[in-house]
N, C-alpha and C positions, 0 to 999 in steps of 0.2 A: 676774348676767351673762346676756346674751342668747345663746341656742344660735343658732349659724349653721347655716343650712339651704339647701340647691339648690333654687332657685325655677325656674320655668318658664322664665325670660329666659336663666338660666345654662346650663340643658341645650341651648337653642336655640343660643346662642354656641359652645358646645362642636361641636356638630354642624355649624354654618358651618367652623369652623376645621377640623376635620378633613376636610371635603368640600374645601375649597380647598388643602389640602395633597396630596389625593388627585389634584387637578385638576394641580396644579403638577409633582408625580411622573410623572403621565401626560404631559405636555407636554414635560418634560425627557428623556424616554428616547429611546436611540440609535435610529436610523433602520438598517435591513439593511446600507445602503452604507456608513453610519459603522461599524458591526460589522465588516464585509468588511475595512475598511482598517486598523482595530484589529489585525485577527487578521494581517494582511501585515506591520504594523509589528513586532509581536511574534515572528514569523517571522524577519525581516530582524535583530533584535536576538538572538535565539538563534543565526543564522548566524555572527554577528559575535563571538559570544561563544566559538566553536569554537576550539580551539588549531589551528595551521597543521600542524604535524607529525601531527595527527590525520587530514589528508586526503590520500588518495593522489592525487599528480599526476603518474605515470607515461605516463599517457595522458589526455590531455584532451579530452572531448566536445565537439563544437561547443554542444550546448546548455548545458552548464557556462560556455563561455566566454562565450556571449552573455547569460547570466543575471547573471555577473558584471561584464560589461562596463559595467552600469548603475551599478553600485558605482564603477567607475572612472573614469566622467565626473562625479563628484562631486567638489567643491571641498575636500572633506575629505581633507587629506593621508593621514590615519590609515587611512582607508578603501582608499586607493590603496596604501597601503605592505602592508596586510593582504592584498589580493589579489595582489600580485607575490608575498608570502612563501607564501600558499597554493598557487599555479599554478606558480611558477618563473618565470624570467625570460622565457623563449622563449615558454612558454604564455600568459603575461600579455601578450606581445607579440602574440600571436594574437588578443586581445580588441579587434582594430580592426575598421573597417568592412569591410574585405577578409574578415573570417573567415566567409566563407560558402562554397558550393560551387560559386562564379561560376567561369567560363572565360573565358580571352582568346583570341579568334581571330584567327589572322593567315595570310595567304596569300601565296605565291609563284608564279611561273610553272607550277611543277611539284609544288609540296606544299601542301596543305591542312591547316593545323596548330591544334590547340588546347591551351592550357595551363592547368592546374586550379590555383587559388588554394590548395586542400588539396593540400598535397605537393610544389607548385611545380615538376612537371615535365608532360611531355606526357600529355594523357589522350586526345588523336586524331591519328592522322597518314595521311593520305588521298593516294595517288598520283592525281594530277588526269587524267596520260594515260592510264590503264589500267583495264580492269573484269576481274572473274573471269569463270569459266565461265557464270554466271548472270547476265552483262549488270551486276554490282553494283560501283561503285568499289572500286578496292583498298584496303583499310584494314590497314596492318600494327599500328597502335594503335587500340582501341576498345572500348568498352564494359567497361573493367576488365581487359581481358586482360594488361595490363602492370603491374608494379610496380616503383618507382625510390624507394630508400629509403637515408638515411644513417642509421645507428645510433650514438650517441656519449654517452658518460658528461658531467655537468655537472660544475662544481665543487662544487654541493651534493650530490653523490652521487646523481643522478638518472640514468636512462637514458632518453632522449628518442629518437625516431622520427620524422624528417623526414615521413612519408608521412601522420602524424596531425596534423600543425601546418600552420598558414595562413599563407601567403606573401602579399606584396603586390606586384600587378603593376604593370609601366609599360611603355609602348611608345615607342621613339623611333627615328630614322633617322641613317643614317650615310651620307651620300651615296645609293647605290642599296640599300644593305644596310638591312636592318629588325634592330634590335635589341630584345630582349625580355628584361626584367629581372625576376626573381622575388626578391623579398628576405623573410628571416625575420629581423623588427626585434626587438631588445631596447631599441633608442632609434634616433634617427636618424643617430647614427654608430656604433651598435653593429649588426650584422646578419650573418646569412649570406646570400650572394646564388648564385642558379643564374642565369647569363648566357648568351643564345642570340643568335647573330648570323647571320642567313637571306642568303643571296646570290640573285637574283632567279631564275636559270636551274639553281640547282644542287641536289642531292641531297643535297650535305654540309652540316651544319650545325655551326657552331662552337659550342664549349660549353665554359664553366668552372664551377667551383666555387671561391669563394672568399669570404673571411672578413675582417670589420674589426672591430678592438676586443672580440673575443670571448677573447682569452687567458686573461683572468681569469673566463669564463663557462664555457668548454668545456675538461674536463679531457684535453688533448691526450696526456697520459703515458699514457694508455691506448689500446688498439688502437680506430680509428676505420673503421669499414667501409662501403663502398659495395654494395649487393644490389641486382640487377639483374634480374628476372625477366620472362620473356615465353610467354605462350601462342600458338602461331602458327595463323593461321586457315587454314582450307582454302579453296583458290583454284583448284585444279584438278577437272577433271570426274572423274578416276580418284585418289580417294584413297590407292589403294594404290601407284600409279604417283609421287604427289606426295610420299607420305611417305618413300620410298625414297630421295628425293634432298632431303629435309629435313634439315639436321644442321649441328650446332655445330662451326664450324671457327675455328681460332686460328693467330696466328702467336706463336712463343716463342722464346727463347734465340738470339735474332740473327734468322735466317731461314729456320727450321724451321716447316713446315707440318703440322698433324695435326688429326685431326678425334675426335669422341667415336663412339660406336658408332652404326650405322646402324639396327637393326632392334630395338635392346633397351634398356634403361635402362643409364646410364653415368655415371661421374663420375672426376674428375681434379684432381690439384693439381700445378699446372704453375709454371715460374718464369719471370720476365722475360717477361711478356705484353704484344705490342706491340699486337695487336687481337683482339677477339672477333667473329665473324660468326654471328649467329643467322639461318642461312640457310633460307628456305621456297621451296625449287627455284627458281623464278624470279624470287624477290625476296628482299631482305637488309635485316636492321637490324644494323648494323656499330659498335661502340664503338672508337673508334682514340684510344690514349693519346701524349700527345707525350713523357712519358717512361715506359717500360715498367713495368706493375705489377711489385712484387718477387714477389708470388706470386698466384695466383689460383685459387680453388676453383671447379670449374665442373662442372656436372651436366645430363644430358638424360634427359627421361622422356617413354616414347612413350605418348601419350594415346588411340591406336586400338587399341582391344581388340577391337573387332569390325569387320572391314572391311564387312561386309553391311549394318551399321548406319550410317544417315547420321550424319556427326559434325560439330562446328563446327571444333573444333582438332586439328591434327597431332601435335606435339610440345610439350613444355614445356621452355625453357632457362633456366638460373639461373647467376648468376656472383656470386661473393663477393669484393669487391675492396679492398684496403687503400689508404685516401688519404693523401696527403703533407700534414702541417703542421710550418709552418717558424717557430721562434719563437711556436707556439701557435696561429699563424694559418694557415687554409687558402689553399693556391694550386695548384689542379689545373686543367689545361687538356686538353681532349678533343675530338674530334670525332664526330659521330654521322652514318652514311650510312644513309638511308632511301630505299631505291630499287631498280629493277631488278638482277639478278644478271645484268647484260650486260657481257660484256669490254671492248666497245669505251667504255663509260661508265665502269668501274671504272679504266680504265687511265689516265683522266685525272688521278686522284689518284696523287701519290707515295707510296703505301704497300702497293704490290704485292697490293692488294686483289682483282684478278683471279685472285690463287693461291687464293680460298676457293672458287673453281668446280671441281668435278671433272672437268676434263680429262684425268686419268690420271696415273700415275707414271712417272717416268724416262722414257723414249724415246717412250713411249705420248703423255704430256703434248705433249712436245717436237713430235711429229708435229700434233697438234691446233692447237697455237699458232702454229705457224709454215708449215703447209702448209695444212691443211683449213680453219680458220677465216678466212685470208686468202681463199683460192680462192673459197668458199663467199660471202664478202661480196661480191667481185667480180661472181660470178654472179648473184646476188640483186640485184646493183644494177641490172641490164637484164631479167632475165627473171622471170616469176611462181616464187614459191618452189617449188611442185612439180616444174617444168622444170628449176629450178638442180638439185635434188636427182638428177633424171635424167642431167642433162649431166655433172654431177660425178661421179657413180659410173660414166658412159662413159668418160670421162677417166682415173679411177683404173685402171678394168679395162684400157684399153688399155695404161697405163703398167705393169702388172704382168702382162701378156700373156706378156712373154718367161718369166716364171716356168712358166706352164701349157705353154708349150712345150716346156720343161726336163724337166717332169714327164712330159709324154706320150713325150718322145724315149726318157727312160729306161725306161719302160714298156713301148715298141716294142722296145726293146734287148732287154730282158729277155724278151719274147714272143718274139724271134727264136732267143734261145739257149736258152730252154726245152727243147726236144727232148734237146740236149747235157747241160744240167744234169740233167735225169730219167734219162739215160744212165749218169751218174757215180754218181747216188745207188744206181740198181738195181746198177752193177756193185761198188759198196761198201756193200751195205745192211747186210753184218755188220761193217763198221768206220766208226761215223759219223765218228770223226776224220780218216780219210784219205779219206771224201768231202767232208769240209769243206775240206780242203788243196786238193784237186783242183779244188772248185768255187770257191774265192776264186783259184787260179792261173788258171782260165779268164775269169772276170771280168773279173781284171786285164789279161789279153793280148787280149781283146775289147773292153776299154774299156766295159764295162757293170757298173754297181754298183746294188744297191738304195737305197745312200744318197745315189744322187745325183737319185732321185727325192724323197727326205725332204727334203733342205736346201733346195730352193728353195721348198716348202711353208713351212719355217719362218720365209722372208723375210716371206711373207704375215701371219704373226701380227701383228706391230706394228701394221700397217695395218688388219687386222680389227678387233682389239682398239680401236684409236685411233677408229675410225668408230663402234665400239659405244658409246664414251662421249663423242662429238661430238654425236650428234642428240638424246639426253636433255636435254643442256645448251644447245643452240642457241636462245638467246632469240629470234631473228629468226623462227624457225618457230612462236612461239606465236601463235594465234589467226589463221593463216594457213591459207586453204583451199586445197584441189586436189580437183577431180572431186567425190567423194561425200563426202568427208571436210572438216569443217566447221574442224577446227583440227589441223595436222600435229603439233603438239606434244601433241596427246592421242589416244585411240583414236576410230577411224572407228566409226559404226554402220549397220547395213543391217536389223538386225532386233532388237526388244527382245525379251526371254524374259519370260515370266511369273514366272520363280523364278530364283535364283542358285546356279550350280553352281560348286561348291568349285573353286578355282584357274583357272576360267574366265570366272565373272562373269555379268551378267545382260543381255548382248547378244551380238551376232553381230557381228565386225569383217570387213571383206574383204578388205583388204590383208594381214593375217596368213593368211588361206586362201591366197591368190595366192603368196604368199611360201613356204608349204608345199608347194604343188604343184611350184614351180619347183625348190624342196631336193630333192623326191623324184626327180624325172627326173635332175636333175644327179646325185645320188648313185646312182641307179640305172646311169648310164652310167659314171661312175668307178669305181664298186666291179667292174663287169664287165670294165673295162679291167684293173684291178688284178688280179682273180682270173685272168684269160686270163693274166698274165705272169708268175704266181707259180709256182714249180716245185713238182712233186708230192712232199709229204714227210708223214711222221707227223704227226698232227695238224691237217693242214690242212683237213681237212671240217669240224671243230669250228670253225676260225677261217672257213671260208665262210660257215658258219650264223651266226657271230655278226655278219659284215658285212651279210648279209642283212636280219638283224634291224634293224640301224642304217640300212637303206635306209628303213624304216617308223617306226624309232623318233624320228629327228631331225625329219622333218617333223611328226609328233604332237606334240613338244616345242614347236616353233615355233608350231603352231596354238592350242596350249593357252595357254602362257606369256605369248604376245607378243599377246594379245587384248585386253589391257588397257596395252600399252607404247603408245608415240607411233607414230602412223601413218605419220610421216617415217621412222622407223627400218626398220619393215616395208616400205614401200615401196622402201628402199634395198636391202632384201636380195630384194625380188621382181625388181628391175630387174638386181641385181648377177648374180643366178644363171641370168638369160635371158641375160646377155651371157657368162658362163662356158658355157653351153651352145654359144652361136652360136659362140664362140673354139674350143670342143672340135671341133665339126663342120668346122670350116675347117681346123685344123691336121691332123685326121685324114684327110680328104678329099682336101685340096690341097695340104699342105706335105710331111707325112712319107710317106713311101716304103720299106714294109718290105723291099722288093727291094734297093735301093739300101743300106738300113742292113745287110742280111745281107752285102753284098758289100763294104763296107766294114768290116766286123767281122772277115772273113776276111782281109781285107788287113793288119789290127790284129794279128791272130793271128800273122801270118807274119812280123812285124817284132820284132826285141829289144824288150822293156819293161823299163824300169828301175822298180824299187821303191822307192817313197818310204819314209822314216824308219819311220812306221807300219806299212805294209804287211810289211817287212822284219822288225819285231818282233811282229808278229803271226804271219808264218812261221816265224819262230824258235821262239816260245812253243808253237805247235802241233807242230813238229818233236821239241821235248822231250818234250811231251806224249805222242808216239806211241812216242817210244823208251822213256819208261817203262812205257808198257802194253805193250810188247813183251817188256819185261825183266820185268814181273810175270807175263806168260803164261808166260816160259820157267821162271822160278822154280816156278809150281805145277804144270809137267810134271816 
């Protein structure tokens, strides 16, 4: 048999075949683009294989929604169902074209509003007619200072927060009103809706929270709460002054008005809350419920830790409010007021919102609401605001001048009677009880009593305190100038200091200086009158020294603490004390005649004087005390 051998042709053939195979393998290798596509497909297949319960869907980020939305657009129903299982009904509904941080802008005559797709609530509220101390438009909500969130459990045991989910916006017209609807959809027939209705010239916005077809999605058997938080922006020149009048005020239990603490952190659990006012001195954000909240957990946190440091926010307010679900569906109607804390505007609404303004309690508030506010509104209607303050002060002081007359008349009587009273005390210096009896008897006969000078002074206190509360809350004074004061609702500045003085500030205000000078001279005059009318007795020198100290101490307090108060208030005190000095000089020099008073007192002493029940009771008690003292002395002997 012939042996087979490889010849040269066979070897060449094998080489050619091997080369062709290598060339074909090189031609068919994947490109970089094909490799990347293959890796992407492998990643998608891996994600599809993950079981739904292994993925947390409590909070769904925007990135996850957008990524999974590409799957939801697929015609593959299995992919869509897998996405729903993974994210949950509400989160899947957020995988819509509206699942972006876009905002819907709406304007009225008085408000400039923006609604955020994420969370469905207002992301910006600008009051178009007002600016702050730095000429920047007043913003109540802006740059994330507010949070509005509903926390609710779902039927598949998830806890969702609406602030993390995306709503679908729509804007329509209802006559002159603008309707903004923000819907968190499960489907076209299943959704949670925030509905806003804006009226052209009103600061009040109708707001409702309702749901449709969600009784099988929301677990309404558990507590569902609305959380509303707001950091209040600084709007005034003096953060100290503004923060003093920035408070959470609320109406509850029918018509009770209460407030959280002014200068410290505070919290409260209240019942039957009708409205909650986040007041920022001259501007307010108020939530009004058509049906009172059964309970409300409210808190206030002071954010001004160092008043010398420039600050953006003054306080942070928060409220936790239970929502009403009927047959598993939400149906809650509210109103939001975003506007000035102006009693004339707040009175336009039927919810007693003007009670959120701190006019003062009891009779003080009554005087402000029914006397001073109408009077000032009338005067400022045709006079410059500074002149209106002066005219109002003159009218009030003239009206109260009879009180000053009664005080000076009482002091004049005591001055005339002083020598006789000193003689009684000298005569009975070893028997104080007897001296007191004869002193009271003489004062009763002469018709002179120290209390006669005190009682008229008490009448002035309600007026004094009411005016003290009126000027800081008078919205009409805001940004109104007078003389060198640029803003009567804030402090005036005649000099800037290179440093901050504790309790005083970093500036010098002139109106408090003028008021302090006027108070000094007024107190010097009145204190002198009082000292001259007081009978000499033990302990009186020390009392006199204390009264002399008050002459200097009171103006100093005015000078220091009113340096950062409203210049309108300091203007009132300056004019008021000038008028008081003038009235005092007129009464002393032209009305009261001490010789005539002395003659009248002598006539009074000659007449039989009947004692009233109080005087009889006091005389009887003093006689009994005197008899007991004499009996004790006899026993000692």
